[in-house]
N, C-alpha and C positions, 0 to 999 in steps of 0.2 A: 410919685414913687421914685426912689433912687435905687440903682442896681450896682452891686459890687461883685465883680467876677474875680474868682481866685483859682489857682491851679495847684491844689495840695498834692504832694507826694514827697515823702522823705528821701526817696532814692534820687541820686543824681543821674544825668545822662538820659532822661526819659523824654526830653523835648519840651520842658516847661516853658523856657524862654522862646523856643520856636513857636509853640502854640500861641503864646501871647503876641508874638510878632504877626502871626497870621490873623489873630483877632483884631489887632491894631490896623493892619492893612485892610481888612474887611470894613472896619469902621471908617477908614480913610476913603474908601471907595464910595461910601454913603455920604461923604462930606461931613462926618461927625467926629473926626479926630480931635478937634479942639474942645469938644464937649466932654471928653473923657480924661480923668486924672490917671496917671500911671504911677503905681506904687511898687517899690522894689525892696524886698527883704532878703539880702544876699551879700555875703562877704565879698564875693567875686565880682559883683555888679555886672553880670553878663548882659542883662537887658539894656543897661545904660550904654555899654560899649556898642551893642548892635544899633540902638537908636541914634546915638551920637554920630555914628558913621554915616547916617542918613540925614543929618542936620536936625534931628529930633532930640527929645530928652525925656528922662524920667522926672516926674514932679516931686516925688518923695522917696528918698533913699534911706534905708535903715540897715544896719549890720544884722547879721543873722542872730546875734545874741548880744547882751549887754557887755559881756566880757568881765574878767576879774578886776581890772582896774576900776571900771565904773562901779562894780559891786562893792569894792573896798571903800569907795567914797560915799556911796549911798546904799543903805541896806535895802531900800525898796527898788533899786535899779532893775533887778532881775524880774520882779513881778510886774513892773510898769513899763518894761522895755517896748512892748508892742502897742502902747497907748497911742502913739502917733498914727498908726494904721487905722485905728478906730476913728480918729479925728478926720482923716482924709477920706475914709469910706463914707462917713456920714455927711460930708460936705457936698457930695454930688456923685454922678456915675463914675465908676472906677474899675481898673484892672489891677490886680495885685499879683506880682510875680514872686513866688517863694523859692528860695534857693534850696539846695540839698540839706536835709536834716533840720529844716525849720518847721515843717508842718506839725509834728507832734508837740513841740514846745508852744507853738502859737495856738493850737487847739486847746491845750491845757490852760493857757492864759485866758482864752475865751470862756472856758468853763468856770474858772475861778473868779473871773470878772463879770459874770452874768452878761456877757456880750450879746448872745442871741436875743434875750429879752430887750436889751437896750437898742439893738438894731431895729426890732419891730416898732418900738416907741419912736425911733427916729425916721421911720418910713423907708427903711433900707431893705431890699430883697437881695439875699445872697444867691449867687450863681456859682456853684462849684463845678469847675471843668477839670477833671482829673486826668492828666496825661500819662500814658503808659506806652512802652515799646514791647515788641513781641518776645519777651523773655519772662520766665516764671517769677524771678525776683522783682522785676518792675511791676508786673501785674499784681502780685501779692501785696507789695507796698502801696500801690494805688488803691487796691480794694480796702486796705486798712484805713487809709486816709478818707476814702469815701464813707466807710462805716462810721468813722469818728464824726464826720460832718453830719451824717444822718442822725446820729445819736444826739448831737447838739441842737440841730434845727428841725428835724422831723419834716413835716409837710410845709414848713415855713421857709423853704428855699427850693431852688431848682438844682438838679444834679445831671452831670454829663460825664460819661467815661469816654475819654478821647484816645482813640487808637492811632498812635503815631507810627507809621510804617517807615521808620527812619532808614533802615538798611535794606529794605526790599524783601525781607524774609516773610512778611505777611503774618496774619494771626490765625490761619486755618488750624495749625497744630495746637493752638491754645484754647480753641473754642469748646472743646469737649472737657476741659478742666472744671474743677469745682467752682472756681471764681465766676466763670460765666454762668453757671447754674444759679449762683447766688445773685448775680446781676439781674437775671430774669425775675427773681423774686422782688428785687428792688424796683424794677420797672412797674410792677403791679402795685407795690406798696407806696412809693413816693414819686412815681412818674419819671424815673431815671431814663435817660436817652443815651444811646451809644452813637458817637460820630467818629468818622474815620478820615484822618488826614493821609492822603496817599503818598507813596514813595516817589521821590523825584529822581528819575533816571538820567537827567541831563549830565553830560560829562563836565559841564561848566561847574556844577555843584559837586559831583562825586570826585572828580580828578583835581579840582582846584579849590572851590569854595570851602569844603569841609576841612581840607588840610590847612587852609589859611584862616580858619575860624571865622568865616564870613557867613552871614545868613543868606538864604536863597534870594531875598530881596536885594541885599548888597550885590550879590552876583549878577542879578538882573540889571542893576544900575550900571555895572561895569562889564557887561557881557561882551562887547566888542573887544575890549582890552584883554580880557581873560581868554577869549578865543584865540587871539593873536599869541598870547604867552604859551598856550597849549599847542600852538602850531597847526591849528585847524584850517583847512581850506575854507573858502567862502561857503560852498554848499554844506559842508559839515557844520560850520558855525551856525548857519541859518537853521539847520535841523535841531541843533542843541538849544539854540535860543527859543525856537518854537516849543520844544519840550518843556523848557523852564516856564515860558509864558503860560502854557496849558496847565502846568502844575500849580502855579500861583492862582489861576482862575479856579481850579478844582479845589484847592485848599481853602481859599476864602469862601467858596460856596459851601464847603463842608461845615464850616463853623457858623454859618448864618443862623441856625437855630439857637446858638448860644447868645448871639448879640441881638436877636430879634426884639426882645423886650426893650432894650436901650433904643434901638432904631424907632420903634413905635412910640415910646415915651417922648423922644426928641421931636418927632414929627408932630405929635399932639401939642407939644409946647410951642413949636414954630407956628402951628395953626391957631394958637390962642385958646386951646381946649383944656389946658391944664398947666 
């Protein structure tokens, strides 16, 4: 079995690339980074920039859409634009990062191209990890993406609703809304699971990393230099580095249920069982 993780949500700024970075870091800690292809469908190439800063790379990069120039040259360009994603996902385990306003178009491509049936034939199990932040627009957009995925794959996929507490606002105020009531129904219907990536309160991230467009992992790699730039004393720097270290550990632990099938499949392969 091959596993293909995707992070559908048309809304930007919900932590899609951050979620994928945490997933990649978790796989790295299992020693499995080299076993996973990373696919990116994003005009801005956000994930590429984050990974390249750490000496890593995206394996397949695709623009968010074919564009008018390509469509003018090839009448089938629009309908076949996402075909390379299919090729990469069916080749082995993968993580696909979808930029803003990509999800709906890609889901429509899957529907028109009978991709769910083809994935089953190719032995690929899709894992949808839908990131949202604590605001109504992000949660609504995430739920629409989740519903679209369920409509396409039903019980032939796994589903996660990823609560990214990016700003420290928490999700308490959102949990009584209609979306969370619908999520409860999907838990029973298709085994949906909710996972929570906690807020990172480290000043290294909040006062520097976010402003410099650095991932928490980048910040960690440059923690001493950043602490010096912020003018932190050694005790303060130590405290902030500790907070960041604890956040990375908590975040990677939170996404373990998402990557668990990949870890298990890779271990079986290493043991000669499949």
